[in-house]
One Martini backbone bead per residue (centre of mass of N, CA, C, O) as a GRO file, in nm:
protein
  331
    1UNK     BB    1   0.049   0.067   0.001
    2UNK     BB    2   0.307   0.180  -0.098
    3UNK     BB    3   0.593   0.339  -0.272
    4UNK     BB    4   0.782   0.084  -0.355
    5UNK     BB    5   0.755   0.071  -0.662
    6UNK     BB    6   0.930   0.312  -0.717
    7UNK     BB    7   1.185   0.205  -0.581
    8UNK     BB    8   1.224  -0.047  -0.758
    9UNK     BB    9   1.240   0.094  -1.030
   10UNK     BB   10   1.486   0.282  -0.950
   11UNK     BB   11   1.691   0.063  -0.861
   12UNK     BB   12   1.740  -0.026  -1.152
   13UNK     BB   13   1.839   0.240  -1.273
   14UNK     BB   14   2.019   0.264  -0.996
   15UNK     BB   15   2.273   0.094  -0.969
   16UNK     BB   16   2.543  -0.041  -0.782
   17UNK     BB   17   2.738   0.031  -0.979
   18UNK     BB   18   2.991   0.250  -1.050
   19UNK     BB   19   2.927   0.309  -1.347
   20UNK     BB   20   2.635   0.395  -1.310
   21UNK     BB   21   2.686   0.609  -1.098
   22UNK     BB   22   2.862   0.787  -1.284
   23UNK     BB   23   2.652   0.828  -1.506
   24UNK     BB   24   2.443   0.963  -1.327
   25UNK     BB   25   2.617   1.199  -1.229
   26UNK     BB   26   2.671   1.319  -1.510
   27UNK     BB   27   2.376   1.353  -1.595
   28UNK     BB   28   2.297   1.537  -1.358
   29UNK     BB   29   2.497   1.764  -1.426
   30UNK     BB   30   2.383   1.833  -1.704
   31UNK     BB   31   2.091   1.889  -1.615
   32UNK     BB   32   2.166   2.118  -1.419
   33UNK     BB   33   2.297   2.307  -1.626
   34UNK     BB   34   2.045   2.342  -1.801
   35UNK     BB   35   1.852   2.442  -1.580
   36UNK     BB   36   2.026   2.697  -1.504
   37UNK     BB   37   2.005   2.827  -1.798
   38UNK     BB   38   1.718   2.851  -1.757
   39UNK     BB   39   1.447   3.012  -1.712
   40UNK     BB   40   1.232   3.094  -1.483
   41UNK     BB   41   0.920   2.968  -1.410
   42UNK     BB   42   0.638   3.127  -1.414
   43UNK     BB   43   0.344   3.156  -1.299
   44UNK     BB   44   0.021   3.128  -1.401
   45UNK     BB   45  -0.214   3.384  -1.369
   46UNK     BB   46  -0.464   3.222  -1.520
   47UNK     BB   47  -0.471   3.015  -1.321
   48UNK     BB   48  -0.649   2.847  -1.114
   49UNK     BB   49  -0.713   2.827  -0.799
   50UNK     BB   50  -0.672   2.639  -0.546
   51UNK     BB   51  -0.902   2.413  -0.385
   52UNK     BB   52  -1.024   2.408  -0.066
   53UNK     BB   53  -1.245   2.186   0.135
   54UNK     BB   54  -1.174   2.044   0.392
   55UNK     BB   55  -1.195   1.815   0.647
   56UNK     BB   56  -1.498   1.727   0.632
   57UNK     BB   57  -1.496   1.634   0.336
   58UNK     BB   58  -1.290   1.408   0.367
   59UNK     BB   59  -1.448   1.241   0.592
   60UNK     BB   60  -1.704   1.163   0.420
   61UNK     BB   61  -1.514   0.934   0.269
   62UNK     BB   62  -1.252   0.901   0.489
   63UNK     BB   63  -1.320   0.764   0.779
   64UNK     BB   64  -1.109   0.544   0.835
   65UNK     BB   65  -0.853   0.710   0.792
   66UNK     BB   66  -0.927   0.928   1.004
   67UNK     BB   67  -0.932   0.739   1.254
   68UNK     BB   68  -0.630   0.672   1.234
   69UNK     BB   69  -0.509   0.965   1.225
   70UNK     BB   70  -0.614   1.072   1.508
   71UNK     BB   71  -0.365   0.891   1.659
   72UNK     BB   72  -0.155   1.083   1.567
   73UNK     BB   73   0.085   1.329   1.589
   74UNK     BB   74  -0.025   1.501   1.361
   75UNK     BB   75  -0.313   1.538   1.462
   76UNK     BB   76  -0.248   1.666   1.736
   77UNK     BB   77  -0.104   1.914   1.613
   78UNK     BB   78  -0.311   2.018   1.395
   79UNK     BB   79  -0.570   2.035   1.588
   80UNK     BB   80  -0.453   2.166   1.864
   81UNK     BB   81  -0.148   2.307   1.747
   82UNK     BB   82  -0.107   2.499   1.509
   83UNK     BB   83   0.177   2.674   1.349
   84UNK     BB   84   0.014   2.703   1.072
   85UNK     BB   85  -0.169   2.727   0.790
   86UNK     BB   86  -0.096   2.449   0.688
   87UNK     BB   87  -0.181   2.280   0.945
   88UNK     BB   88  -0.489   2.374   0.935
   89UNK     BB   89  -0.555   2.177   0.679
   90UNK     BB   90  -0.459   1.900   0.740
   91UNK     BB   91  -0.504   1.695   0.496
   92UNK     BB   92  -0.403   1.931   0.287
   93UNK     BB   93  -0.111   1.953   0.384
   94UNK     BB   94  -0.028   1.670   0.226
   95UNK     BB   95  -0.245   1.635  -0.030
   96UNK     BB   96  -0.366   1.887  -0.098
   97UNK     BB   97  -0.589   2.008  -0.288
   98UNK     BB   98  -0.947   1.887  -0.319
   99UNK     BB   99  -1.115   1.995  -0.558
  100UNK     BB  100  -1.048   1.797  -0.796
  101UNK     BB  101  -1.109   1.535  -0.634
  102UNK     BB  102  -1.412   1.591  -0.602
  103UNK     BB  103  -1.468   1.573  -0.912
  104UNK     BB  104  -1.210   1.350  -0.939
  105UNK     BB  105  -1.169   1.044  -0.767
  106UNK     BB  106  -0.832   1.025  -0.796
  107UNK     BB  107  -0.485   0.994  -0.780
  108UNK     BB  108  -0.438   1.237  -0.994
  109UNK     BB  109  -0.594   1.473  -0.793
  110UNK     BB  110  -0.388   1.372  -0.567
  111UNK     BB  111  -0.177   1.327  -0.306
  112UNK     BB  112  -0.049   1.007  -0.301
  113UNK     BB  113   0.086   0.723  -0.074
  114UNK     BB  114   0.061   0.486  -0.275
  115UNK     BB  115   0.126   0.240  -0.497
  116UNK     BB  116  -0.101   0.373  -0.708
  117UNK     BB  117   0.031   0.628  -0.758
  118UNK     BB  118   0.080   0.905  -0.986
  119UNK     BB  119   0.316   0.991  -0.825
  120UNK     BB  120   0.618   1.081  -0.757
  121UNK     BB  121   0.843   1.077  -0.504
  122UNK     BB  122   0.909   1.380  -0.519
  123UNK     BB  123   0.617   1.476  -0.463
  124UNK     BB  124   0.578   1.341  -0.193
  125UNK     BB  125   0.833   1.456  -0.045
  126UNK     BB  126   0.755   1.757  -0.071
  127UNK     BB  127   0.533   1.745   0.146
  128UNK     BB  128   0.723   1.673   0.386
  129UNK     BB  129   0.946   1.911   0.340
  130UNK     BB  130   0.778   2.149   0.445
  131UNK     BB  131   0.873   2.053   0.751
  132UNK     BB  132   1.100   1.821   0.689
  133UNK     BB  133   1.439   1.989   0.681
  134UNK     BB  134   1.594   1.926   0.937
  135UNK     BB  135   1.864   1.810   1.069
  136UNK     BB  136   1.904   1.499   0.939
  137UNK     BB  137   1.762   1.608   0.659
  138UNK     BB  138   2.004   1.764   0.519
  139UNK     BB  139   2.101   1.477   0.366
  140UNK     BB  140   1.882   1.382   0.163
  141UNK     BB  141   1.992   1.529  -0.061
  142UNK     BB  142   2.176   1.282  -0.239
  143UNK     BB  143   2.108   1.031  -0.123
  144UNK     BB  144   2.068   0.704  -0.164
  145UNK     BB  145   1.758   0.696  -0.122
  146UNK     BB  146   1.685   0.935  -0.304
  147UNK     BB  147   1.825   0.830  -0.573
  148UNK     BB  148   1.636   0.551  -0.556
  149UNK     BB  149   1.328   0.653  -0.509
  150UNK     BB  150   1.238   0.706  -0.229
  151UNK     BB  151   0.978   0.726  -0.014
  152UNK     BB  152   0.867   0.814   0.286
  153UNK     BB  153   0.631   0.583   0.268
  154UNK     BB  154   0.829   0.334   0.276
  155UNK     BB  155   0.883   0.392   0.607
  156UNK     BB  156   0.625   0.564   0.647
  157UNK     BB  157   0.303   0.616   0.842
  158UNK     BB  158   0.096   0.896   0.869
  159UNK     BB  159  -0.202   0.734   0.906
  160UNK     BB  160  -0.061   0.556   1.144
  161UNK     BB  161   0.001   0.401   1.474
  162UNK     BB  162   0.234   0.138   1.437
  163UNK     BB  163   0.456   0.314   1.591
  164UNK     BB  164   0.679   0.461   1.834
  165UNK     BB  165   0.861   0.540   1.572
  166UNK     BB  166   0.817   0.784   1.351
  167UNK     BB  167   0.583   0.657   1.188
  168UNK     BB  168   0.626   0.374   1.116
  169UNK     BB  169   0.523   0.097   0.916
  170UNK     BB  170   0.661  -0.053   1.138
  171UNK     BB  171   0.742  -0.133   1.455
  172UNK     BB  172   1.047  -0.065   1.370
  173UNK     BB  173   1.349   0.012   1.241
  174UNK     BB  174   1.449  -0.274   1.186
  175UNK     BB  175   1.205  -0.382   1.025
  176UNK     BB  176   1.215  -0.165   0.808
  177UNK     BB  177   1.501  -0.227   0.701
  178UNK     BB  178   1.461  -0.540   0.643
  179UNK     BB  179   1.258  -0.508   0.399
  180UNK     BB  180   1.536  -0.430   0.214
  181UNK     BB  181   1.767  -0.590   0.415
  182UNK     BB  182   1.817  -0.924   0.426
  183UNK     BB  183   2.125  -0.967   0.457
  184UNK     BB  184   2.152  -0.826   0.733
  185UNK     BB  185   1.957  -1.008   0.883
  186UNK     BB  186   2.126  -1.266   0.850
  187UNK     BB  187   2.380  -1.164   1.004
  188UNK     BB  188   2.228  -1.136   1.287
  189UNK     BB  189   2.203  -1.471   1.291
  190UNK     BB  190   2.474  -1.523   1.369
  191UNK     BB  191   2.680  -1.631   1.608
  192UNK     BB  192   2.824  -1.352   1.565
  193UNK     BB  193   2.673  -1.047   1.698
  194UNK     BB  194   2.499  -0.787   1.713
  195UNK     BB  195   2.250  -0.676   1.962
  196UNK     BB  196   1.974  -0.630   1.791
  197UNK     BB  197   1.767  -0.867   1.839
  198UNK     BB  198   1.788  -0.801   2.161
  199UNK     BB  199   1.753  -0.467   2.183
  200UNK     BB  200   2.033  -0.293   2.230
  201UNK     BB  201   2.013  -0.210   1.928
  202UNK     BB  202   2.010  -0.006   1.628
  203UNK     BB  203   2.037   0.095   1.313
  204UNK     BB  204   2.029   0.413   1.405
  205UNK     BB  205   2.300   0.407   1.572
  206UNK     BB  206   2.481   0.392   1.287
  207UNK     BB  207   2.247   0.505   1.102
  208UNK     BB  208   2.128   0.743   0.849
  209UNK     BB  209   1.856   0.718   0.641
  210UNK     BB  210   1.867   1.038   0.535
  211UNK     BB  211   2.177   1.071   0.560
  212UNK     BB  212   2.534   1.130   0.481
  213UNK     BB  213   2.887   1.206   0.470
  214UNK     BB  214   2.898   0.890   0.500
  215UNK     BB  215   2.990   0.565   0.416
  216UNK     BB  216   2.692   0.400   0.498
  217UNK     BB  217   2.516   0.616   0.658
  218UNK     BB  218   2.681   0.736   0.885
  219UNK     BB  219   2.722   0.890   1.204
  220UNK     BB  220   3.011   0.913   1.144
  221UNK     BB  221   3.312   1.009   0.996
  222UNK     BB  222   3.384   0.701   1.046
  223UNK     BB  223   3.423   0.386   1.133
  224UNK     BB  224   3.603   0.422   1.389
  225UNK     BB  225   3.437   0.646   1.532
  226UNK     BB  226   3.186   0.471   1.558
  227UNK     BB  227   3.296   0.226   1.715
  228UNK     BB  228   3.441   0.403   1.953
  229UNK     BB  229   3.174   0.513   2.082
  230UNK     BB  230   3.171   0.225   2.236
  231UNK     BB  231   3.483   0.122   2.190
  232UNK     BB  232   3.694   0.303   2.370
  233UNK     BB  233   3.945   0.106   2.426
  234UNK     BB  234   4.021   0.119   2.097
  235UNK     BB  235   4.105   0.420   2.026
  236UNK     BB  236   4.309   0.572   2.188
  237UNK     BB  237   4.613   0.637   2.190
  238UNK     BB  238   4.909   0.456   2.104
  239UNK     BB  239   5.230   0.363   2.131
  240UNK     BB  240   5.132   0.092   1.980
  241UNK     BB  241   5.042   0.045   1.663
  242UNK     BB  242   4.792  -0.104   1.452
  243UNK     BB  243   4.750  -0.055   1.132
  244UNK     BB  244   4.466  -0.193   1.061
  245UNK     BB  245   4.317  -0.053   1.293
  246UNK     BB  246   4.365   0.241   1.210
  247UNK     BB  247   4.230   0.221   0.934
  248UNK     BB  248   4.012  -0.037   0.995
  249UNK     BB  249   3.785  -0.244   1.142
  250UNK     BB  250   3.706  -0.400   0.862
  251UNK     BB  251   3.967  -0.573   0.829
  252UNK     BB  252   3.851  -0.785   1.074
  253UNK     BB  253   3.543  -0.692   1.080
  254UNK     BB  254   3.209  -0.734   1.109
  255UNK     BB  255   2.930  -0.528   1.160
  256UNK     BB  256   2.689  -0.757   1.209
  257UNK     BB  257   2.809  -1.060   1.128
  258UNK     BB  258   2.944  -1.390   1.231
  259UNK     BB  259   3.093  -1.727   1.240
  260UNK     BB  260   3.302  -1.577   1.402
  261UNK     BB  261   3.463  -1.456   1.640
  262UNK     BB  262   3.418  -1.125   1.697
  263UNK     BB  263   3.336  -1.064   1.392
  264UNK     BB  264   3.517  -1.207   1.206
  265UNK     BB  265   3.612  -1.267   0.875
  266UNK     BB  266   3.802  -1.489   1.005
  267UNK     BB  267   3.994  -1.717   1.125
  268UNK     BB  268   4.207  -1.819   1.360
  269UNK     BB  269   4.521  -1.740   1.213
  270UNK     BB  270   4.437  -1.652   0.917
  271UNK     BB  271   4.395  -1.352   0.949
  272UNK     BB  272   4.690  -1.274   1.018
  273UNK     BB  273   4.813  -1.424   0.749
  274UNK     BB  274   4.727  -1.207   0.540
  275UNK     BB  275   4.992  -1.039   0.638
  276UNK     BB  276   5.161  -1.271   0.799
  277UNK     BB  277   5.377  -1.399   0.597
  278UNK     BB  278   5.647  -1.599   0.499
  279UNK     BB  279   5.744  -1.411   0.269
  280UNK     BB  280   5.767  -1.135   0.456
  281UNK     BB  281   5.919  -1.297   0.672
  282UNK     BB  282   6.227  -1.354   0.812
  283UNK     BB  283   6.086  -1.579   0.986
  284UNK     BB  284   5.966  -1.865   0.859
  285UNK     BB  285   5.853  -2.014   1.130
  286UNK     BB  286   5.745  -1.708   1.203
  287UNK     BB  287   5.415  -1.751   1.157
  288UNK     BB  288   5.369  -1.932   0.898
  289UNK     BB  289   5.490  -2.218   1.001
  290UNK     BB  290   5.254  -2.298   1.196
  291UNK     BB  291   5.052  -2.353   0.950
  292UNK     BB  292   5.009  -2.682   0.977
  293UNK     BB  293   4.886  -2.990   0.979
  294UNK     BB  294   5.045  -3.087   1.244
  295UNK     BB  295   4.977  -2.814   1.425
  296UNK     BB  296   4.703  -2.863   1.438
  297UNK     BB  297   4.465  -2.980   1.654
  298UNK     BB  298   4.438  -3.252   1.448
  299UNK     BB  299   4.722  -3.323   1.454
  300UNK     BB  300   5.026  -3.479   1.545
  301UNK     BB  301   5.149  -3.168   1.652
  302UNK     BB  302   5.021  -2.970   1.849
  303UNK     BB  303   5.004  -2.617   1.887
  304UNK     BB  304   4.940  -2.387   2.131
  305UNK     BB  305   4.939  -2.127   1.934
  306UNK     BB  306   4.664  -2.256   1.779
  307UNK     BB  307   4.481  -2.235   2.004
  308UNK     BB  308   4.183  -2.108   2.009
  309UNK     BB  309   4.299  -1.773   1.953
  310UNK     BB  310   4.581  -1.804   1.869
  311UNK     BB  311   4.768  -1.528   1.844
  312UNK     BB  312   4.612  -1.396   2.105
  313UNK     BB  313   4.750  -1.559   2.327
  314UNK     BB  314   5.000  -1.349   2.306
  315UNK     BB  315   4.861  -1.108   2.133
  316UNK     BB  316   4.640  -0.946   2.327
  317UNK     BB  317   4.704  -0.632   2.220
  318UNK     BB  318   4.595  -0.597   1.907
  319UNK     BB  319   4.495  -0.280   1.905
  320UNK     BB  320   4.710  -0.196   2.127
  321UNK     BB  321   4.990  -0.033   2.309
  322UNK     BB  322   5.125   0.125   2.630
  323UNK     BB  323   5.367  -0.049   2.663
  324UNK     BB  324   5.706  -0.039   2.655
  325UNK     BB  325   5.692  -0.378   2.593
  326UNK     BB  326   5.455  -0.361   2.327
  327UNK     BB  327   5.531  -0.400   2.006
  328UNK     BB  328   5.383  -0.709   2.002
  329UNK     BB  329   5.124  -0.714   2.189
  330UNK     BB  330   5.169  -0.870   2.476
  331UNK     BB  331   5.092  -0.591   2.686
   0.00000   0.00000   0.00000
């Protein structure tokens, strides 16, 4: 019943590939240049003025929708304490003038927020941004969701109080995000995962769905600043820095979930040996030489250094160390 059809159609047009994204960006730049060169179109003074019919007229046909809307935060604000002339128009604040719709009751004569709407997402969103244009919404224009043709009503249901959070169309932010991001939902079900399904965190604790200056819609300036906003003990600065840690937490960890401990991208000690290989290391026997069939836990001569947590059995301060004797992160 929402505008997701528009979103799906546009997500095909604006594919995930970088080549398509570049093509779209170049096309948008050309279109913007042409638009800026054209004279501004003045409104036609001979066009008839839009006719507002009032809240009572809308309710005479849409009584069920009105009864649902009456319980929303929008209704309480518009009916009890309108802040502007726009809010005093109640239904027509968001749907636009109803005069033509009264004469011809179709979705083409009113701004409708349903799947069968005749309006494009831009037209629907323009009604919302009459009021909602500050705060986190300053990043909406040009954001991933906006460029892919999502309408506000793909995530929000302004006509009913189905959620305690921001008039979301599903129970909470997590369920709303999962309706389009099933891969991330699957990751949260893996053995090691962030405690989102347990209710301890939410998608919007790390992401701003309305846009961000960092990819992918992060709340922080970069991945590390976002992670260390909770994991402060990993922030540093350290006397002895571990280069991949300083570069990005995602070098070693999955952000949502993993089947390896501590959300690691692969198991230890193989993760460490992606960088610390016998080819690059002056001492061939360590660390690369440890990972042999006979040294593994099921081999003929298991090595204690490969048991349990692998390399971090000895290199326990793997994120960095402030100990004078900790250049190899032993302490």
